[in-house]
C-alpha positions in Angstrom: -7.9 -6.4 22.8 -8.0 -9.1 25.5 -11.8 -8.8 25.8 -12.2 -9.1 22.0 -9.9 -12.1 21.9 -12.1 -13.9 24.5 -15.2 -13.0 22.6 -13.8 -14.4 19.4 -12.7 -17.6 21.2 -16.2 -18.1 22.6 -17.9 -17.2 19.3 -15.7 -19.6 17.3 -16.4 -22.3 20.0 -12.7 -22.6 20.8 -13.9 -22.4 24.4 -16.5 -25.1 25.1 -18.9 -25.8 27.9 -17.5 -24.9 31.2 -13.9 -24.6 30.0 -12.1 -21.6 31.5 -10.7 -18.8 29.4 -6.9 -19.1 28.6 -4.6 -16.7 30.4 -3.3 -13.8 28.3 0.0 -11.9 28.8 -0.8 -8.3 27.7 2.3 -7.0 26.1 2.7 -3.5 24.6 5.7 -3.1 22.3 6.2 0.7 21.7 8.6 2.0 19.1 7.6 5.7 19.0 10.3 8.4 19.3 8.7 10.2 22.3 8.3 8.7 25.7 5.3 6.5 26.6 3.1 8.4 29.0 -0.2 6.4 29.1 -1.1 4.7 32.4 -0.1 1.1 32.7 -3.3 0.2 34.6 -6.9 0.8 33.5 -7.8 1.7 37.0 -5.8 4.9 36.7 -8.2 6.1 34.0 -11.3 5.8 36.2 -12.6 8.5 38.5 -12.2 8.0 42.2 -14.9 6.1 44.0 -15.7 5.4 47.7 -13.5 2.8 49.3 -16.2 0.3 49.6 -16.7 0.3 45.8 -13.0 0.3 44.9 -12.8 -3.5 44.9 -15.1 -3.5 41.9 -12.9 -1.5 39.7 -11.1 -3.4 36.9 -7.5 -4.2 37.7 -6.3 -4.9 34.2 -2.8 -3.8 33.4 -0.3 -4.5 30.6 3.4 -4.9 30.4 5.3 -2.2 28.5 8.4 -2.6 26.4 9.7 0.7 25.2 12.2 0.2 22.4 14.0 3.5 22.7 14.7 3.0 26.4 17.2 0.3 25.5 20.8 1.5 24.8 22.6 0.2 21.7 25.1 -1.6 23.9 22.2 -3.4 25.7 20.7 -4.5 22.4 23.9 -6.2 21.1 23.9 -10.0 21.2 22.3 -13.0 19.5 18.7 -12.2 20.4 16.0 -11.9 17.8 13.9 -9.4 19.8 16.9 -7.1 20.2 17.6 -7.5 16.4 14.1 -6.2 15.7 14.7 -3.2 18.0 18.0 -2.5 16.3 16.4 -2.6 12.9 13.6 -0.2 13.9 16.2 2.1 15.5 18.5 2.1 12.5 19.4 5.5 11.2 21.1 4.3 8.0 21.2 1.5 5.4 24.6 0.5 6.8 23.0 0.0 10.3 20.3 -2.2 8.7 22.9 -4.3 6.8 24.8 -5.0 10.0 21.7 -6.4 11.7 20.8 -8.4 8.6 24.3 -10.0 8.6 23.7 -11.0 12.3 20.4 -12.5 11.4 22.0 -14.5 8.5 24.4 -16.0 11.0 21.9 -16.7 13.7 19.1 -18.2 11.5 21.1 -20.7 9.5 19.5 -23.9 10.7 17.0 -25.7 8.4 14.2 -25.5 10.9 14.6 -21.7 11.0 13.8 -21.3 7.3 10.3 -20.0 8.0 11.6 -17.4 10.4 14.2 -16.2 7.9 11.4 -15.7 5.3 9.4 -13.7 7.9 12.3 -11.4 8.6 13.0 -11.1 4.8 9.4 -10.1 4.1 9.2 -7.6 6.9 12.5 -5.9 6.0 11.6 -5.7 2.3 8.0 -4.4 2.7 8.3 -2.2 5.8 11.8 -1.1 6.6 13.2 -0.7 3.1 10.3 1.4 1.9 11.2 4.0 4.5 14.9 4.2 3.3 14.8 3.2 -0.4 11.5 4.2 -1.9 12.7 3.8 -5.5 14.5 0.5 -4.9 13.0 -2.8 -5.9 13.7 -5.6 -3.5 10.8 -7.8 -4.6 13.1 -10.5 -6.2 15.0 -11.0 -2.9 13.7 -14.1 -1.2 16.3 -14.6 1.6 18.1 -12.5 4.1 21.4 -13.3 2.4 20.2 -11.7 -0.8 18.9 -8.7 1.1 22.3 -8.3 2.8 24.1 -8.5 -0.6 21.8 -6.0 -2.2 22.2 -3.6 0.7 26.0 -3.9 0.5 25.9 -3.1 -3.2 23.6 -0.2 -2.6 25.8 1.3 0.0 28.8 0.9 -2.4 26.8 2.6 -5.2 25.9 5.5 -2.9 29.5 5.9 -1.7 30.7 6.2 -5.3 27.7 8.5 -6.3 28.5 10.8 -3.3 32.1 10.8 -4.3 31.4 11.7 -7.9 28.8 14.3 -6.8 31.4 15.8 -4.4 34.0 16.0 -7.2 31.4 17.6 -9.5 30.3 20.0 -6.8 33.9 21.0 -6.1 34.6 21.7 -9.8 31.4 23.7 -10.1 32.2 25.7 -7.0 35.7 26.3 -8.3 34.4 27.5 -11.6 31.9 29.8 -10.0 34.5 31.1 -7.6 36.9 31.7 -10.5 34.2 33.5 -12.5 33.3 35.7 -9.6 36.9 36.6 -8.8 37.6 37.2 -12.5 34.6 39.6 -12.7 35.7 41.4 -9.6 39.2 41.7 -10.8 38.0 42.9 -14.2 35.8 45.6 -12.6 38.6 46.7 -10.4 41.0 46.8 -13.3 38.5 48.9 -15.3 38.0 51.3 -12.5 41.8 51.8 -12.1 42.2 52.3 -15.9 39.5 55.0 -15.8 41.2 56.8 -12.9 44.5 56.7 -14.8 43.0 58.2 -17.9 41.2 60.8 -15.8 44.4 61.8 -14.0 46.4 62.1 -17.2 43.6 64.1 -18.9 43.3 66.6 -16.0 47.1 66.9 -15.6 47.5 67.6 -19.4 44.7 70.2 -19.3 46.3 71.9 -16.3 50.1 71.5 -16.9 50.4 70.7 -20.6 51.8 67.5 -22.1 53.2 64.9 -19.7 56.7 63.6 -19.7 57.1 59.8 -20.4 58.3 59.0 -16.9 55.2 60.7 -15.4 52.9 58.7 -17.6 54.8 55.5 -16.8 54.5 56.3 -13.0 50.8 56.8 -13.4 50.5 53.5 -15.2 52.3 51.6 -12.4 50.4 53.3 -9.5 47.9 51.4 -7.3 44.4 52.5 -6.6 45.1 54.3 -3.4 48.0 56.3 -4.9 45.8 57.3 -7.9 43.0 58.5 -5.7 45.6 60.6 -3.7 46.8 62.2 -6.9 43.3 62.9 -8.1 42.5 64.7 -4.9 45.8 66.7 -5.0 45.4 67.9 -8.6 42.7 70.3 -7.6 45.2 72.3 -5.5 48.6 71.5 -7.0 50.3 74.2 -9.0 53.0 72.1 -10.7 53.8 68.5 -11.7 56.4 68.3 -9.0 53.9 69.5 -6.4 51.3 67.0 -7.6 53.5 63.9 -7.9 56.3 64.9 -5.5 60.0 65.7 -6.3 
């Protein structure tokens, strides 16, 4: 990049006659999520050479700023570079809105109007597309408008999530009620079948059943019914089957 810059300056005649090339500070601003692992000096990319040739190797190096190596606490403060880092590290719309509010308070002087517009354009066209693909921020022309729209969007989301939570709770309650109702209905049907089966077998073996015996069968739980159904095969009387 530095070499191409110098070529362009010479071709465009920005550098004239015997003028020297301007110094360039090579700065790499890295915002990736993984650590930066590339060498900082071009010499580290070149194979080893004999010592008497090492002085001819290029010594070019660049200065690295790795955004994710800065803690959130270190990025706090009225610094525009740190504001950019905070924006790129934002994990939610609320995080972005807080930085935008800081920028609104920092860039309030008339001579900073152009810088406000630059931040506004970048936030709308780059950051917001990653978070709000369906939102249209094109009519926002200032950071204050962006902040207001973000605040309104967060409020809308909060209400939407609240309503969706209520709706989901109702649906889960209905589904749970239906499931429990079906299970209870099945269990009730099984018990009714066991009661009818027990009465039928007892009538066939011992004759008509007294009212108090039928009432006792109707009140019995599932475990008791199954015990009686097992005993009816060997019982020789109603008293032996149901107990004295």
